[in-house]
C-alpha positions as CSV (number, residue, x, y, z in Angstrom):
1,I,41.5,60.2,-36.0
2,S,44.2,62.8,-35.2
3,E,44.2,61.7,-31.5
4,R,44.5,58.0,-32.4
5,E,47.4,56.1,-33.9
6,H,46.6,55.6,-37.6
7,T,48.2,54.5,-40.8
8,I,47.4,55.4,-44.3
9,A,47.4,52.2,-46.4
10,G,46.5,51.1,-49.9
11,G,43.3,49.3,-50.8
12,G,45.0,45.8,-51.0
13,E,46.5,46.2,-47.5
14,I,43.1,47.4,-46.1
15,E,41.4,44.4,-47.7
16,A,43.9,42.0,-46.1
17,L,43.4,43.6,-42.7
18,C,39.6,43.5,-43.0
19,G,39.4,40.1,-44.6
20,S,36.9,41.5,-47.1
21,P,36.8,43.8,-50.1
22,D,33.8,45.5,-48.6
23,H,35.7,48.0,-46.4
24,Q,34.8,51.4,-47.9
25,G,38.5,52.4,-47.4
26,V,38.5,52.2,-43.6
27,C,39.6,49.5,-41.2
28,A,39.8,49.8,-37.4
29,E,40.9,47.6,-34.5
30,A,38.4,47.6,-31.7
31,E,37.8,46.0,-28.3
32,R,35.7,42.8,-28.0
33,F,31.9,43.6,-28.1
34,P,30.7,44.6,-24.6
35,Y,27.9,42.2,-23.9
36,A,25.1,43.4,-21.6
37,D,23.7,41.9,-18.4
38,P,20.7,39.9,-19.5
39,D,18.7,40.7,-16.3
40,E,19.0,44.4,-16.9
41,L,17.1,44.0,-20.2
42,L,14.0,43.2,-18.3
43,E,14.0,46.1,-15.9
44,P,11.5,48.3,-17.9
45,E,7.9,47.1,-17.1
46,D,7.0,47.2,-20.8
47,A,10.3,45.7,-22.1
48,V,10.3,43.7,-25.3
49,V,13.4,41.5,-25.5
50,V,14.2,39.4,-28.5
51,C,16.0,36.0,-28.1
52,L,17.6,34.0,-30.9
53,D,17.9,30.2,-30.6
54,E,20.8,28.8,-32.6
55,V,20.8,31.5,-35.2
56,T,24.3,30.9,-36.5
57,D,24.5,33.4,-39.5
58,P,26.0,36.7,-38.3
59,H,24.2,38.5,-41.1
60,N,20.9,37.2,-39.7
61,L,22.0,38.3,-36.2
62,G,22.8,41.8,-37.5
63,A,19.5,42.0,-39.5
64,V,17.4,41.0,-36.4
65,A,19.3,43.5,-34.3
66,R,18.5,46.2,-36.9
67,V,14.8,45.4,-36.7
68,A,14.8,45.1,-32.9
69,E,16.5,48.4,-32.4
70,S,14.2,50.2,-34.9
71,A,11.2,48.7,-33.1
72,G,12.4,49.9,-29.7
73,A,13.3,46.5,-28.2
74,A,15.1,46.6,-24.8
75,G,17.7,44.2,-26.1
76,L,18.7,41.0,-27.7
77,V,19.7,37.7,-26.0
78,I,21.8,35.0,-27.6
79,P,23.2,31.7,-26.3
80,Q,26.9,31.1,-25.7
81,R,27.0,28.0,-27.9
82,R,25.8,27.3,-31.5
83,S,25.0,30.9,-32.1
84,A,26.4,33.8,-34.1
85,E,28.2,36.3,-32.0
86,V,28.5,40.0,-32.5
87,T,31.2,40.2,-35.2
88,P,32.2,42.8,-37.7
89,A,29.9,41.0,-40.2
90,A,27.0,41.2,-37.8
91,C,27.7,44.9,-37.1
92,K,27.8,45.7,-40.8
93,A,24.5,43.8,-41.4
94,S,22.9,45.8,-38.5
95,A,23.6,49.1,-40.2
96,G,24.8,50.6,-36.9
97,A,22.0,49.1,-34.7
98,L,24.5,47.0,-32.7
99,E,26.1,50.3,-31.5
100,H,22.8,51.1,-29.7
101,L,21.0,47.9,-28.9
102,P,22.2,46.0,-25.8
103,V,23.0,42.3,-26.6
104,A,23.4,39.8,-23.8
105,M,24.9,36.3,-24.0
106,V,23.6,33.6,-21.7
107,R,24.9,30.1,-20.9
108,N,21.6,28.3,-21.4
109,L,18.7,30.0,-23.2
110,A,15.9,27.8,-21.8
111,D,17.1,28.5,-18.2
112,W,17.2,32.2,-18.9
113,L,13.7,32.1,-20.2
114,A,12.6,30.5,-16.9
115,E,14.3,33.4,-15.1
116,A,12.5,35.9,-17.4
117,K,9.2,34.3,-16.4
118,D,10.2,34.7,-12.7
119,A,10.7,38.4,-13.5
120,K,7.1,38.5,-14.7
121,A,7.8,38.4,-18.4
122,W,5.6,36.5,-20.8
123,V,7.6,34.4,-23.2
124,Y,6.4,33.8,-26.7
125,G,8.1,31.6,-29.2
126,A,7.7,32.0,-33.0
127,A,6.8,28.7,-34.7
128,A,5.5,27.8,-38.1
129,E,3.9,24.6,-37.0
130,G,2.8,22.7,-33.9
131,E,0.4,24.0,-31.3
132,T,0.5,27.6,-32.1
133,V,-1.9,30.5,-31.9
134,S,-2.1,33.4,-34.3
135,Y,0.5,36.1,-33.4
136,D,-2.4,38.6,-32.8
137,T,-4.0,36.5,-30.1
138,P,-1.8,37.3,-27.0
139,D,-2.2,40.5,-25.1
140,Y,1.5,41.5,-25.1
141,S,1.2,43.9,-22.2
142,G,3.9,44.1,-19.6
143,R,7.3,42.5,-20.2
144,V,7.5,40.4,-23.3
145,V,10.2,38.0,-24.5
146,L,10.0,37.0,-28.2
147,V,12.1,33.9,-29.1
148,L,13.0,33.1,-32.7
149,G,14.8,30.0,-34.0
150,S,16.8,29.2,-37.1
151,E,15.1,28.9,-40.4
152,G,16.0,25.2,-40.8
153,R,15.2,23.9,-37.4
154,G,13.1,26.4,-35.7
155,L,13.1,26.4,-31.9
156,R,14.7,23.5,-30.0
157,P,12.2,21.4,-28.0
158,R,13.5,22.5,-24.6
159,V,13.3,26.2,-25.7
160,A,9.9,25.8,-27.2
161,T,8.7,24.1,-23.9
162,A,10.1,27.1,-21.9
163,C,7.8,29.5,-23.8
164,D,4.4,30.4,-22.4
165,Q,2.9,30.3,-25.8
166,L,3.9,29.6,-29.4
167,V,2.8,32.1,-32.0
168,S,2.7,32.0,-35.7
169,L,2.3,34.4,-38.6
170,P,-0.4,33.7,-41.3
171,Q,1.2,32.2,-44.3
172,R,-0.9,32.1,-47.4
173,G,1.8,31.4,-50.0
174,R,3.7,28.3,-50.9
175,V,6.9,29.1,-49.1
176,G,7.0,27.2,-45.8
177,S,9.2,29.6,-43.7
178,L,10.5,33.1,-43.5
179,N,14.0,34.4,-42.9
180,V,14.4,35.0,-39.2
181,S,14.9,38.7,-39.6
182,T,11.7,38.9,-41.8
183,A,9.8,37.0,-39.1
184,A,11.2,39.3,-36.4
185,A,10.1,42.4,-38.3
186,A,6.6,41.1,-38.8
187,L,6.2,40.0,-35.2
188,L,7.8,43.0,-33.5
189,Y,5.8,45.5,-35.5
190,G,2.7,43.4,-35.0
191,I,3.3,43.5,-31.2
192,L,3.8,47.3,-31.4
193,Q,0.5,47.7,-33.3
194,L,-1.4,45.4,-31.0
195,R,-0.1,47.3,-27.9
196,K,-1.1,50.6,-29.5
197,S,-4.6,49.4,-30.4
198,R,-5.3,47.8,-27.0
199,A,-3.9,50.7,-24.9
């Protein structure tokens, strides 16, 4: 802090600057988030990349980023439109994961999934219904792209069609869907476990 311009301010002033009472006494002005090149995310031969389709809540974006970074994902891909961006709220929800996890923004998610397949990635979409297979059926070797949609709508039809396979988690209770970050956690750690057991 001594090398940067700083001002000591009261709690009310910090709250006004942050736009939230949840500031823990510190507020900083930062550059716009440096989005990654989406093609670079698929460079590792065993890359796992998470894509979010129309997930508009920045808290969900941050929570998914936290899970993805913890599970060792190569990165996260979001569309330019109808999607949460990396904001202070998303960063806070990620508990620091967005400082380490590359996030790429693409113009059209379905088109990027086609490019991922050209790069020899297998694309799996998470779905609660429709023509799905159990999440533990695919092999998950090589490059993997996991696509998750919003809780309310799931994957858009064109995005679902761009997937090689739709996978589902077993649901034995009465609740019809999971929060996107919960589904991401179950699927990503399921993929890790399946890769380990089949190695």
